[in-house]
C-alpha positions in Angstrom: -50.5 30.0 73.8 -49.1 29.3 70.1 -51.9 28.2 68.5 -53.7 32.0 69.4 -50.4 33.6 68.0 -49.4 32.6 65.2 -52.6 33.6 63.6 -52.1 37.6 65.3 -48.7 37.3 63.5 -49.8 36.2 60.2 -52.4 39.1 61.2 -50.0 41.7 61.3 -48.2 40.9 58.1 -51.2 40.8 56.3 -51.5 44.4 57.8 -48.2 45.9 56.7 -48.3 47.7 53.7 -47.1 45.7 50.7 -48.0 49.1 48.8 -44.2 51.1 48.3 -46.4 53.6 46.3 -47.0 55.7 49.3 -43.2 55.7 50.4 -42.6 56.4 47.0 -45.0 59.4 47.2 -43.7 60.5 50.3 -40.0 60.9 49.6 -40.5 62.4 46.0 -42.6 65.8 48.2 -39.8 65.3 50.8 -37.8 66.0 47.0 -39.5 68.9 45.5 -40.1 70.4 48.9 -36.1 70.5 49.2 -35.8 71.7 46.0 -38.7 74.7 46.7 -36.7 75.8 50.2 -33.3 75.5 47.6 -34.9 78.2 45.2 -36.5 79.9 47.9 -33.7 80.6 49.7 -31.2 81.3 46.1 -33.8 83.7 44.7 -34.4 85.2 48.8 -30.8 86.5 48.6 -30.8 88.6 46.0 -33.7 90.4 47.2 -32.7 94.0 48.1 -33.7 95.1 50.8 -37.0 96.6 50.9 -37.4 95.8 47.1 -38.7 99.3 45.6 -38.3 99.1 41.8 -36.1 101.3 39.8 -38.1 104.6 39.2 -38.9 103.9 35.6 -39.0 100.2 35.1 -41.7 97.9 34.3 -40.9 96.4 38.5 -42.2 100.3 39.3 -45.1 100.2 36.1 -46.6 97.7 37.6 -46.0 98.8 41.9 -48.2 101.9 41.2 -50.9 99.3 39.2 -50.9 98.1 42.1 -51.0 100.1 44.9 -53.7 102.2 43.6 -56.1 99.2 43.0 -55.4 98.3 46.4 -56.4 101.7 47.2 -59.6 101.0 45.3 -58.4 104.0 43.0 -58.7 101.2 39.5 -56.3 100.4 37.3 -54.0 103.6 37.2 -50.2 104.4 36.5 -47.8 105.7 34.1 -46.7 104.7 31.0 -45.5 106.9 27.8 -47.8 108.4 26.9 -48.5 109.5 31.1 -45.5 110.6 33.6 -48.1 110.8 36.1 -49.6 107.5 38.4 -53.2 108.7 38.6 -54.2 108.0 34.8 -56.0 105.3 33.8 -54.5 103.2 31.7 -54.2 99.5 29.4 -50.6 100.3 29.0 -49.9 96.6 30.2 -52.4 93.5 31.5 -53.6 93.6 35.1 -52.9 90.0 36.4 -49.4 90.8 38.0 -50.7 94.1 40.0 -53.6 92.4 40.7 -51.8 89.8 42.6 -49.7 92.2 43.8 -53.2 94.5 44.8 -54.4 91.5 46.3 -51.4 91.2 48.7 -50.9 95.2 49.3 -54.8 95.0 50.5 -52.6 92.5 53.5 -49.3 94.3 53.9 -49.7 98.3 52.7 -47.4 99.6 50.1 -44.6 96.5 50.9 -42.7 96.1 47.5 -40.8 93.7 49.5 -44.4 91.3 50.0 -44.5 91.4 46.4 -41.1 89.9 45.5 -42.3 87.2 48.3 -44.7 86.6 46.3 -42.9 86.6 42.9 -40.0 83.7 44.9 -42.1 81.6 45.6 -44.3 81.5 42.3 -40.5 80.8 41.0 -39.7 78.0 43.0 -43.3 76.7 42.7 -42.3 76.3 39.2 -40.1 74.2 39.9 -42.6 71.2 40.7 -44.9 72.1 38.0 -41.9 71.4 35.7 -40.8 68.2 37.5 -44.1 66.7 36.3 -44.2 67.8 32.9 -40.2 66.1 32.5 -41.9 63.2 33.9 -44.6 63.1 31.1 -41.7 62.5 28.9 -38.7 60.7 31.1 -38.3 58.7 33.6 -37.6 60.5 37.1 -34.3 61.4 37.2 -34.9 63.5 34.7 -37.6 65.4 36.1 -35.2 65.7 39.6 -32.5 67.1 37.7 -34.8 70.0 35.8 -36.5 71.1 39.0 -33.1 71.0 40.9 -31.6 73.2 37.4 -34.6 75.7 37.1 -34.3 76.2 41.2 -30.8 77.9 40.6 -31.1 79.3 37.2 -29.2 81.8 36.5 -31.6 83.1 34.0 -35.0 83.0 37.0 -33.5 83.9 40.0 -33.1 87.4 39.2 -36.2 88.0 37.7 -37.9 86.6 40.6 -36.1 88.3 43.0 -37.9 91.4 41.5 -41.3 93.2 41.0 -42.2 91.6 37.5 -44.7 89.7 35.7 -42.5 86.5 34.8 -43.0 84.4 37.5 -46.7 84.4 37.6 -46.4 84.2 33.8 -44.1 81.2 33.8 -46.1 79.7 36.6 -49.7 79.7 34.6 -47.4 78.8 31.2 -46.3 76.1 32.9 -49.6 75.2 34.6 -51.8 74.8 31.5 -49.6 73.3 29.2 -49.5 70.5 32.1 -53.5 70.6 32.8 -53.0 70.3 28.5 -52.3 66.3 29.5 -55.2 65.6 31.5 -57.6 67.4 28.9 -56.3 66.1 25.9 -56.9 62.2 27.7 -60.2 63.4 29.4 -62.4 66.1 27.9 -65.0 66.8 30.3 -66.6 70.3 31.2 -64.7 70.5 34.1 -61.1 69.9 32.7 -62.2 72.5 29.8 -63.6 74.6 32.1 -60.3 74.4 34.0 -58.4 74.7 30.8 -60.1 78.0 29.9 -59.7 79.8 33.5 -55.4 78.5 33.4 -55.1 80.3 29.6 -57.5 83.2 31.0 -54.8 84.0 33.2 -52.6 82.7 31.7 -53.1 85.9 29.1 -54.1 87.9 31.9 -50.5 88.1 32.7 -49.0 88.7 29.8 -50.5 88.5 26.5 -47.4 87.2 24.5 -48.9 83.6 24.9 -51.5 84.3 22.4 -50.0 82.1 19.9 -50.1 79.4 21.7 -54.1 78.3 21.6 -53.5 79.3 18.0 -50.5 76.9 17.5 -52.9 74.4 19.5 -55.5 74.4 17.8 -54.1 73.9 14.5 -52.7 70.9 15.7 -56.7 70.0 17.1 -58.3 70.7 14.1 -55.0 69.0 11.3 -54.0 65.9 13.4 -56.8 65.2 15.7 -60.0 65.8 13.7 -62.2 64.6 16.9 -65.1 66.0 17.3 -64.7 65.8 21.3 -61.5 67.7 21.1 -63.0 70.2 19.2 -65.7 70.9 21.2 -62.9 70.8 23.7 -61.0 74.2 22.2 -64.4 75.6 21.6 -65.4 75.5 24.9 -61.5 76.6 26.0 -61.8 79.4 23.8 -65.7 80.2 24.8 -64.6 80.4 28.5 -60.7 83.2 27.5 -63.6 84.6 26.0 -65.9 85.6 28.8 -63.2 86.3 31.5 -62.2 88.9 28.8 -64.8 90.0 28.7 -64.5 92.7 31.5 -61.0 93.5 30.5 -62.7 94.0 27.1 -65.4 96.4 28.3 -63.6 98.7 30.7 -61.4 99.6 27.8 -63.7 100.5 25.7 -65.3 102.5 28.5 -61.9 104.1 28.9 -60.6 105.2 25.6 -64.0 104.3 23.1 -62.0 102.0 21.1 -61.7 97.9 21.1 -58.3 96.9 22.9 -58.3 93.1 24.0 -55.1 93.1 25.5 -53.0 96.6 25.7 -52.7 99.6 24.4 -49.2 99.3 23.7 -49.1 96.8 20.5 -48.4 99.2 17.4 -45.0 100.5 19.4 -44.1 96.9 19.8 -44.2 96.1 16.6 -42.6 99.3 15.6 -39.4 99.1 18.1 -38.8 95.0 16.0 -39.1 97.0 12.9 -36.9 100.4 11.7 -34.2 101.6 10.5 -31.9 101.8 14.2 -32.7 97.4 14.4 -31.4 96.8 10.9 -28.4 99.9 10.4 -27.0 99.4 13.8 -24.9 95.6 14.8 -25.9 96.2 18.7 -29.8 95.8 17.7 -29.9 93.7 15.8 -32.9 91.0 16.1 -33.5 93.6 19.7 -35.6 96.7 20.7 -34.9 100.3 21.6 -36.6 101.1 24.5 -38.9 103.7 23.5 -39.6 104.9 20.0 -38.9 108.3 20.8 -34.9 106.9 20.9 -35.4 107.0 17.3 -34.9 110.2 16.3 -37.0 110.5 13.1 -39.5 109.6 15.7 -38.7 111.5 18.3 -41.3 113.9 18.3 -44.1 111.6 16.9 -46.3 111.2 19.8 -46.1 114.1 21.5 -49.3 115.3 23.0 -50.8 111.4 21.7 -52.7 109.1 24.6 -52.0 105.6 24.9 -54.5 104.9 21.8 -53.6 107.5 19.0 -49.8 106.2 20.2 -50.2 102.9 19.2 -52.2 104.3 16.5 -49.2 106.2 15.2 -46.7 103.1 15.9 -49.2 101.5 13.7 -49.2 103.4 11.1 -45.7 103.6 11.6 -44.7 100.4 11.2 -47.0 99.6 8.1 -45.1 102.5 6.0 -41.8 101.3 7.1 -42.7 98.2 6.1 -44.1 98.9 3.0 -40.3 101.0 2.1 -38.2 98.4 3.1 -39.7 94.9 2.0 -35.9 93.8 1.4 -34.9 94.0 4.5 -38.0 91.3 5.8 -35.7 88.2 5.8 -32.9 90.3 7.5 -35.7 91.0 10.4 -36.4 87.5 11.0 -33.2 86.1 11.1 -31.6 88.4 12.9 -34.6 87.7 15.7 -34.2 83.8 15.2 -30.5 84.2 16.4 -30.9 87.3 18.7 -33.9 85.0 20.5 -32.2 81.4 20.5 -28.1 83.1 20.7 -26.4 82.3 23.9 -24.4 85.6 23.7 -26.5 88.1 25.8 -25.5 91.4 24.4 -24.8 93.1 28.0 -21.7 95.1 29.2 -21.4 93.3 32.2 -19.6 90.1 32.1 -20.5 88.0 34.6 -24.4 88.2 33.0 -22.6 87.5 29.7 -20.3 84.4 31.3 -23.8 83.1 33.2 -26.5 83.4 30.3 -23.5 80.9 27.9 -22.9 78.7 30.6 -25.9 77.8 31.7 -28.3 78.3 28.7 -25.9 77.6 26.2 -25.1 73.8 26.6 -29.3 73.3 27.1 -29.5 75.1 23.4 -26.9 72.2 21.6 -28.4 69.5 23.4 -32.4 70.2 23.2 -32.4 70.5 19.2 -32.3 66.9 18.2 -34.7 65.4 20.8 -37.2 68.2 20.2 -37.3 68.2 16.4 -37.4 64.2 16.5 -40.1 63.8 19.2 -42.0 66.7 17.4 -42.1 64.3 14.1 -42.2 60.9 16.1 -45.6 62.8 18.3 -47.4 64.4 14.9 -47.2 60.5 13.7 -48.8 59.7 16.8 -51.0 62.2 17.9 -49.7 62.1 21.2 -50.7 65.1 23.6 -47.3 65.9 24.7 -47.0 67.8 21.7 -48.1 70.5 23.9 -44.7 71.6 24.9 -43.6 71.3 21.5 -46.5 73.9 20.6 -45.9 76.1 23.5 -41.7 76.5 22.7 -43.0 77.1 18.6 -45.3 79.6 19.4 -42.9 81.5 21.6 -40.0 81.9 19.1 -43.2 83.4 16.5 -44.2 86.1 19.0 -40.7 87.0 19.6 -40.3 86.6 15.1 -42.8 89.2 14.9 -42.2 91.2 17.9 -38.1 91.3 18.6 -35.6 88.8 20.3 -35.7 89.9 23.7 -33.9 87.6 25.5 -37.2 87.8 28.3 -39.3 86.4 25.6 -37.1 83.2 25.3 -37.4 83.1 29.1 -40.8 81.6 29.7 -39.5 78.4 27.7 -36.3 77.2 29.0 -37.5 75.5 31.5 -39.2 73.3 28.4 -36.5 73.4 26.3 -34.1 71.9 29.3 -36.1 68.9 29.4 -35.2 67.9 26.4 -31.6 68.8 27.3 -31.4 67.1 30.3 -32.9 63.7 27.9 -30.0 63.7 25.4 -27.5 64.1 28.2 -29.4 61.0 29.5 -29.9 58.6 26.6 -25.7 59.9 26.3 -24.6 58.5 29.7 -26.9 55.1 29.3 -25.5 54.7 25.6 -21.5 55.2 27.5 -22.4 52.7 30.3 -23.9 50.6 28.2 -26.5 50.7 29.3 -29.6 51.6 26.6 -33.2 51.1 29.5 -32.7 55.3 28.5 -35.1 56.0 25.0 -34.8 60.0 23.9 -38.6 59.1 22.9 -40.1 58.4 25.6 -42.3 55.6 25.8 -44.7 57.1 27.7 -47.8 58.4 26.7 -50.1 61.1 28.1 -52.8 60.9 25.6 
């Protein structure tokens, strides 16, 4: 009998899983699920009862567009040119409203359902940030970044309302994460996937325009490899095909080529005018509406969206030509406003939250960002996409204005470098030199 039991016992031992990876992956997903739950609960706690947007706000416009789309009435709603909710518009990119419209088709006109979608998308961003961080540093850094973003003071209130940021930031992070795979394996499937992500990202907000420009420049200058050049060309081709319906629709409505939105001219004018160089409250910032500037109060009377944008562009060019001595001042103030942890708001609570959260991240992220930028350029590392994302977002603000909301999409990325600095210093203090400021892992 013992002769029979012995082989059976040995066989059972051999069948036991020796690889700890499945168990580790289970723990990983459990921890990520807990972080997502925390993120959802924290954001839901700030959601107002009916979640109805404030009339005249950005959220009110997105809500109006979405409800008209859900009813099959087309992309219609208010803009600075039209106060009613029935005009065909190109004032904002349609991505967020398309998502909300799909929800309204199921739930009816319930803004709370749209806000719930924003909360889920913001919570999912924690997971994507974890996997981006893992490309740089060991898992502890990823857990810290994901956990910090779950309760990040800037992310929580933005996602607890109808806005474009949660969708934009999630797509932004997904595109960056997938770019690592594209750099390693530029296959047709990955090219199409990256193109779809980038196209969806631009449909959410056009602020990402400079990201593919900088990334493409990096490829052409530092990675003159024909496969990567073909991959970038294919990516842009996919984006072009995605934007064709939007461009054709805008041409039929406005009889003009409008690749993105009709607010480009005014966005430039709001960032370069008399107010932003004379009033300290608006240094590097932008008034909410060009009509609030006294000399432009009646410049847009009776103009439609395209005419308004054209008039704004003309006034912008005129002001820039007449104030060449203010160019450097504009760039300097937008740069300072973009990175500043000092929030220009009357609320003491909001100012303290921004100072105590973004302030330390700002101080701690600079050194590893610059060190890895130089190192990755030298070795042609695909993780440069993170640096391209940060720099392109900053460049967007230097062109337009240094709004804090423009910086928000990259705060999670900056957190990665800040956490890397903390763990590096902790290793030095505890005499554990195993943690390196430049992660040896390469995604190439």
